N, C-alpha and C positions, 0 to 999 in steps of 0.2 A: 520599437517592435517588441511585442509581448510573445513569449514562448509558452505554449501549453502542450501538455503531453498526456500520458496515461497514468499520471501519479495516483489518481483516485482508484485505479485498479490494484495498486500496491499498498496504499496506506488507508487504514480505517480510522475512525475517530478514536478508537482505543489504542491504536499502535503508532500514532504520530499526528502531525498537524498538516493540514492542507491550507495553502495560502492562495486566495484568488488573485490572479495576475491583473489586478485593476490598473496599476501603474507601478513604475519603479519605486516611487516614494512610498506607496502603500505597502509594497512587498518588503522594503527595507525596514519600515516601522514595525510591520508584523513579525518579521524575523527577530528583530531586536526585542520585542515584547516577549516572544516565546522563549528566547535564550535567557532573558532575565527570569522568567517564570520557572524554567527548568533549573537554572542555577540556584534558585532560592528554595526549591522543593525537591529534595532528594527522593522522597517517597514517590513523587510523580515520575521522576526520571526512571526509577526502578520499575514502576508499573508499566510505563510505556515500553521500556526495554523488554520486559517479560512478554507483553502482548505482541510486540513486533516479532520476537523469536517464534511465538506460537503461530503467527500468521505465515511467516516464512516456512516453517516446518509443515504446516497444513496445505499450503498452496503453491510454493515456488521451488521446492526441491526437484531435481531432475527426475527422480523415480516417480514422483506424483505427476509431473507433467507428462511423462511417457505413458503412465497408466491412463490418464485422461485422454490423450491422443488415441491410444488403442481403443478405448471405449467409444470414442466418436466414430472411428472407422468401423468398429463392430456394429454399432447401431445403424450406420449408413448401409452396410452390407445386408443386415437383417431386414431393413425396411425396403431395400431394393428387391429382395427375394420374397417378400410377403405378398 
């Protein structure tokens, strides 16, 4: 059984790696390749870490989520009264 979820909503090409869940063997091979790549390239590790932190800060902190939800409700109310 393959599991798929919303990973693409959280990870961008700049902030991490997405592995297509083709098969268990494919996923294991892909994870191993990526781990080797990251182990041998400190600059890449750093770059991905920086981009991941930017992404979290811009999209996934609670204050950002709350502001987005309030904006959705505000737009819904305004469109209903228009």
